[in-house]
C-alpha positions in Angstrom: 12.7 5.4 -2.2 9.7 4.1 -0.4 7.5 4.3 2.9 5.1 1.4 3.1 1.9 0.8 5.5 0.6 -2.3 6.7 -3.1 -2.8 6.4 -3.4 -2.2 10.0 -1.5 1.0 9.7 -3.5 2.3 6.9 -6.7 1.6 8.6 -5.6 3.4 12.0 -4.5 6.7 9.9 -7.8 6.5 8.1 -9.8 6.1 11.3 -8.2 9.1 13.0 -8.5 11.5 10.1 -12.0 10.8 9.9 -12.6 11.1 13.6 -10.3 14.3 13.3 -12.7 15.7 10.4 -9.5 17.3 8.6 -6.4 16.1 7.2 -4.5 15.1 4.1 -2.3 12.1 5.6 0.4 11.3 8.1 4.2 13.2 8.1 6.6 10.8 9.3 10.2 11.9 9.8 13.2 12.1 12.1 14.7 14.4 15.0 17.7 14.4 16.6 17.3 13.2 20.0 17.4 10.2 22.6 20.7 8.1 23.7 21.0 6.6 20.2 20.7 9.9 18.4 17.3 9.9 16.1 14.0 9.8 16.9 10.7 8.9 14.7 8.2 11.8 14.5 4.7 11.7 13.3 2.1 14.5 12.9 -1.0 14.6 10.8 -0.9 16.5 7.7 -3.4 19.4 6.9 -1.5 21.0 4.4 1.9 19.5 2.6 5.3 21.4 2.4 6.3 22.1 -1.2 9.2 19.9 -0.8 7.5 16.8 0.7 8.0 13.6 -0.8 4.4 11.8 -0.7 3.7 8.2 -0.6 0.3 6.7 -1.1 -0.4 3.4 -0.1 -4.1 1.5 0.5 -5.8 4.8 0.4 -3.3 7.1 2.9 -0.9 9.5 2.0 2.7 9.7 3.8 4.3 12.7 3.7 8.2 13.0 4.3 10.4 15.9 4.3 13.4 15.3 2.0 16.0 15.8 4.9 14.4 12.8 7.0 14.0 10.6 3.8 17.6 8.9 3.5 17.0 7.9 7.3 13.7 6.2 7.0 13.9 5.5 3.3 12.3 1.3 3.1 10.8 1.8 6.2 7.3 -0.3 6.8 5.1 1.6 9.1 2.5 -0.8 11.4 0.0 -0.3 13.8 -0.6 -2.8 16.7 -1.4 -3.8 20.3 1.1 -5.7 22.7 0.0 -6.4 26.1 -1.7 -3.0 27.2 0.2 -1.0 24.4 -0.7 0.2 21.3 0.7 2.0 18.8 2.9 2.3 15.6 5.8 0.3 15.1 8.8 1.0 12.4 10.5 -2.0 10.6 13.5 0.2 9.4 15.8 -1.4 7.1 18.7 1.4 7.9 18.5 0.9 11.5 21.9 -0.4 12.7 21.0 -0.1 16.8 18.4 0.9 18.9 18.3 2.1 22.3 17.0 -0.1 25.3 14.3 2.0 25.9 13.1 1.7 22.5 12.8 5.9 21.8 15.8 6.3 19.6 17.9 4.5 16.7 21.1 5.2 14.9 21.7 4.4 11.4 
């Protein structure tokens, strides 16, 4: 089981944590929502949960709760800009379909 980061994602997370002045890494999970069923959720971590799985890559820690892991196992997290939009992009091998607006997915 693994979550991977591109160099661009790792750089963005590191810069943000430095700017923030605190934090151990990024929490990646899923929540039930949207027209396809699930959406990714991201938050910065100041204190890990005892049952978190921790993946460290490129000097950045990604924390994942055990309930979310089966849905996002193998996901690559990237960060980039397309036109005027900037943000994280998820490449999830478990994703079977996503909604037209790109806000949710199904496995």
